[in-house]
N, C-alpha and C positions, 0 to 999 in steps of 0.2 A: 188410262187417261193421263195426259201430260200435265206436269206441274206448271204453274204460272211463274214467270220470272219478271221482276221489275228491278233492273240494275242499269246504272248509268256510270260511265267513266269519261271524264272530260279533262283536258289539259289546255290551259289558256292563260290569259292575263286579266287581272282585276281592272275594271274600268273606273272604279272609284274606291275610296277608303272604306273599310268595313264599318258597318253601323251596328253598334252593340246596344241592346236594350234588355230589360228584364220583365218577365211575366209577373203578375201580382203575387205569385207564390215565391218569387225570387229566382226562378230559373233563368239563366242567361240564354239569349238567342241573338245570333249574329247574322246579319244579312250581307251577302256578297253579290256582286254583279260580275260575271265572267264573260269575256269575249273569246270565242274559239273560231278560228278561220277554217273555211272549207275551200278547197282548191277545185276550181272548175275550168273547163275548156270552153272558151267563147266560140260558138259555132260560126259566127260571121267573120271573125278575125283569125281563128285558129290559135290564139294566144291563151296561155293559162292565166287566170285571174284568181284573186283571193276574195271571198265573200265572208264578212264577219257574221257570226251568229252570237246572240247575247242570251245568257241564262241567269236567272235569279237563283241563288243558292242560299239555303237556310242551314245554319250550323248551331246545334244545341249544346248547352251545358259547358263544361270546362273547355272542351275543344273550341267552342264559340268564343270564349274569353281569350284563349290563346290566339285565335285568328285576329281578334280585335287588337290585341297587344302587339303582335309581331308582323302583321301584313299591312300593306298600303297600296294605293293605286299604282298600277303598272306591274306589280309583282306577279311572276308566273307561279301557278299552283296546279296541282292535280287533285281532282275531286272524285271520290268513289261514293255513290249514293243511290237513291231511288227517286223516281218521279212521283209527285203527289199533286193531284188535281183538287182544287177547292173552288167553292162557289159562295157568293155573298150578295146581299142587296146593297147597292150604292146609296148614297145620301139622296140622290134624285129619284130613287125608287126602281131603277133599272137593275136587272140581274147582271152580275159580273162574274167572270171566271178566270182562272189562271192555272198554269202548270208550272211548278217549281221543282227544283232538285233539293231533296233533303239529304245532306251529307252524312255518310257514315264515317268517312275519314277525309282529311284534307292534308295533302303533302305539300310542304313549302318547297319551292324550287328556286334555285339561284341564291345569291347572298342577301343579307339584310337590306342593303341599299341598292340592290340590283333589280331593275325593272325590265331587263332584257334577257334574263336567263343566265345559265352558267352556274358554277359553284356546286356544292354538294346538296342533294335533296335533304330536307329535314321533315321527318314524319311526325305528326302529332296524333296519337291514337285518341279515340273518343274518351277514354278513361284517364287521360294524362292529368297530373297535378299541375296547377298553375301557381307557382311561387318563385322566389328568388333563386332557389337551388336547382330548379329543373325547368326546362323549356327549350325551344328551338335555339340552338347556339349557346345554351347555358352549360354549366358544369354537369357532367354526367358521372362523376366519381362514385356516386351512391348507387348506381345501377349494378345489381348483383350478378351480372354476366359479362 
């Protein structure tokens, strides 16, 4: 029997600034909205066109705090994660559902003020510390390798 696989890799640009909030227990959760273009050939004109696709991304814990601190609208990122489906009852009593990407890792692409790409990728692992001594673009003199 084959194993199930739930893996998503996306590279695109943030459509809005990250939104950071905390659960009642204090866990950080950051919401991102990512635009990823798909290239398609228009059958009527023969021209290639770009169609944007939009994805909701959820980033938990220290990595979510890093995203909120260092990312902004327009910034290119790479997301590695999994799809999660959820269902809830809306205030009007209707059933609602959504599919989102839960990030396992977020790679910051481009420079800090760069919304168009370029520069060196900055990887923030899920267990990264968030303080003044370490972070994307911060001092890495304390890293033991």
